ROMAR-328166 format. One record per residue: residue in one letter; residue number from 1; x, y, z of N, C-alpha, C in turn. Coordinates in steps of 0.02 Angstrom, whole numbers. Atoms other than C-alpha are relative to their C-alpha. Layout:
<atoms>
<atom 'a', NUM, <X, Y, Z>, <X, Y, Z>, <X, Y, Z>>
...
</atoms>
This chain:
<atoms>
<atom 'm', 1, <41, -60, 0>, <0, 0, 0>, <43, 63, 0>>
<atom 'a', 2, <-44, -60, -4>, <144, 119, 36>, <21, 23, -70>>
<atom 'l', 3, <-19, -19, 68>, <197, 113, -146>, <-57, 34, -37>>
<atom 'l', 4, <58, -32, 32>, <21, 161, -199>, <-5, 73, 19>>
<atom 'c', 5, <3, -69, -25>, <36, 320, -96>, <63, 40, -17>>
<atom 'l', 6, <-64, -32, 10>, <214, 359, -148>, <-6, 62, -46>>
<atom 'r', 7, <7, -57, 46>, <163, 472, -293>, <-31, 60, 37>>
<atom 'r', 8, <32, -54, -37>, <48, 574, -179>, <48, 31, 50>>
<atom 'v', 9, <-49, -25, -49>, <184, 589, -46>, <51, 44, -35>>
<atom 'v', 10, <-50, -39, 37>, <312, 650, -173>, <-31, 66, -23>>
<atom 'e', 11, <34, -62, 21>, <186, 776, -243>, <-8, 49, 57>>
<atom 'r', 12, <9, -43, -58>, <150, 843, -69>, <66, 31, 22>>
<atom 'l', 13, <-66, -26, -19>, <335, 861, -30>, <24, 52, -50>>
<atom 'q', 14, <-22, -47, 51>, <373, 946, -196>, <-39, 66, 2>>
<atom 'a', 15, <42, -60, -3>, <228, 1068, -174>, <9, 39, 65>>
<atom 'g', 16, <-10, -34, -63>, <287, 1113, 1>, <-58, -8, 49>>
<atom 'l', 17, <58, 12, -44>, <127, 1045, 80>, <18, -44, 59>>
<atom 'a', 18, <-22, 44, -54>, <223, 922, 188>, <75, 9, 9>>
<atom 'v', 19, <-71, -6, -16>, <393, 923, 273>, <26, -69, 19>>
<atom 'a', 20, <-28, 66, -13>, <496, 764, 267>, <34, -1, 69>>
<atom 'g', 21, <-33, 8, -65>, <552, 702, 438>, <-32, 37, 58>>
<atom 'e', 22, <34, -36, -54>, <436, 816, 537>, <-46, -48, 37>>
<atom 's', 23, <40, 47, -39>, <360, 715, 678>, <-54, 35, 41>>
<atom 'g', 24, <53, -37, -35>, <248, 851, 746>, <16, 16, 72>>
<atom 'q', 25, <-7, -20, -70>, <222, 913, 922>, <-56, -32, 40>>
<atom 'q', 26, <49, 31, -44>, <135, 819, 1061>, <0, 36, 67>>
<atom 'd', 27, <8, -32, -65>, <67, 902, 1217>, <-55, -36, 40>>
<atom 'w', 28, <50, 30, -44>, <-21, 817, 1362>, <-40, 57, 30>>
<atom 't', 29, <43, -54, -25>, <-167, 934, 1397>, <-42, -22, 59>>
<atom 'a', 30, <32, 30, -59>, <-241, 817, 1529>, <35, -67, 10>>
<atom 'p', 31, <-36, 63, -13>, <-177, 657, 1610>, <-13, -54, -53>>
<atom 'g', 32, <16, 51, 50>, <-264, 551, 1477>, <-15, 28, -68>>
<atom 'f', 33, <18, -31, 63>, <-273, 671, 1330>, <62, 31, -32>>
<atom 'l', 34, <-59, -25, 36>, <-132, 699, 1206>, <-24, 41, -60>>
<atom 't', 35, <15, -42, 57>, <-149, 844, 1084>, <59, -3, -47>>
<atom 'v', 36, <-53, 8, 49>, <-50, 820, 923>, <-9, 52, -55>>
<atom 'd', 37, <-2, -45, 57>, <-3, 954, 796>, <52, -30, -47>>
<atom 'g', 38, <-44, 33, 46>, <72, 869, 644>, <54, 44, -29>>
<atom 'k', 39, <-50, -47, 25>, <170, 1027, 595>, <18, -14, -73>>
<atom 'r', 40, <-8, 14, 71>, <146, 983, 410>, <42, -61, -15>>
<atom 'g', 41, <-35, 62, 12>, <232, 817, 434>, <-46, -51, -34>>
<atom 'l', 42, <39, 53, 31>, <175, 661, 344>, <-38, -38, 55>>
<atom 'g', 43, <44, 32, -49>, <32, 572, 433>, <31, -59, 37>>
<atom 'p', 44, <-29, 58, -36>, <120, 406, 470>, <57, 19, 46>>
<atom 'v', 45, <-57, -21, -42>, <274, 494, 539>, <-27, 33, 64>>
<atom 'a', 46, <30, -33, -59>, <169, 604, 656>, <-37, -51, 43>>
<atom 'a', 47, <37, 50, -38>, <62, 455, 706>, <47, -44, 41>>
<atom 'v', 48, <-48, 42, -37>, <212, 348, 754>, <30, 39, 58>>
<atom 'a', 49, <-27, -41, -55>, <283, 492, 857>, <-52, 7, 56>>
<atom 'a', 50, <53, -5, -50>, <115, 513, 945>, <-7, -65, 38>>
<atom 'l', 51, <4, 65, -34>, <106, 327, 982>, <59, -10, 46>>
<atom 'g', 52, <-59, 4, -43>, <282, 340, 1053>, <-11, 36, 66>>
<atom 'a', 53, <17, -35, -62>, <211, 461, 1182>, <-57, -35, 37>>
<atom 'v', 54, <60, 30, -31>, <47, 369, 1213>, <14, -67, 32>>
<atom 'i', 55, <-9, 69, -24>, <107, 190, 1236>, <32, -3, 69>>
<atom 'p', 56, <-28, 3, -69>, <222, 219, 1387>, <-48, 26, 53>>
<atom 'r', 57, <48, -27, -48>, <90, 325, 1472>, <-56, -50, 13>>
<atom 'a', 58, <54, 48, -8>, <-45, 195, 1441>, <23, -60, 41>>
<atom 'l', 59, <-26, 57, -39>, <64, 53, 1507>, <10, 19, 73>>
<atom 'w', 60, <-9, -23, -69>, <108, 155, 1662>, <-66, 3, 37>>
<atom 'r', 61, <66, -4, -32>, <-76, 190, 1697>, <-30, -68, 12>>
<atom 'c', 62, <26, 68, -8>, <-123, 8, 1670>, <33, -35, 59>>
<atom 'k', 63, <-36, 31, -55>, <11, -49, 1790>, <-24, 27, 68>>
<atom 'r', 64, <25, -30, -62>, <-56, 72, 1922>, <-70, -25, 15>>
<atom 'l', 65, <70, 20, -10>, <-238, 19, 1896>, <-7, -75, 12>>
<atom 'c', 66, <4, 73, -4>, <-208, -168, 1879>, <69, -29, 14>>
<atom 'p', 67, <-69, 21, -14>, <-45, -210, 1967>, <13, -74, -11>>
<atom 'g', 68, <-10, 72, 9>, <-72, -399, 1951>, <-11, -24, -71>>
<atom 'a', 69, <17, 19, 68>, <-108, -396, 1765>, <59, -27, -40>>
<atom 'g', 70, <-58, 25, 34>, <70, -441, 1716>, <23, 43, -58>>
<atom 'l', 71, <-22, -45, 54>, <100, -288, 1605>, <70, 23, 12>>
</atoms>
C-alpha cells in the first residue's frame, strides 16, 4: 500500500505541503489526553511519534490500575 501512496507523498513534498522528517508536536493537555499538531509532517510519521508518547503513558496507567495484570 505504501507504494500506492508514494506518488501522492512526493507531490505533497514537492509542493511544500508536507515536510519530510517532521514528527509534529505532542502536548499532554490532561492526564489522559494527548494533543498532536502534525506541523505539516506526513501522517504516518506524526502518528508513530504520537504513539511513542501514548504507549508508555498507557502502560504506566495500566500498571497502576491493575498491578497484578502482568503488564
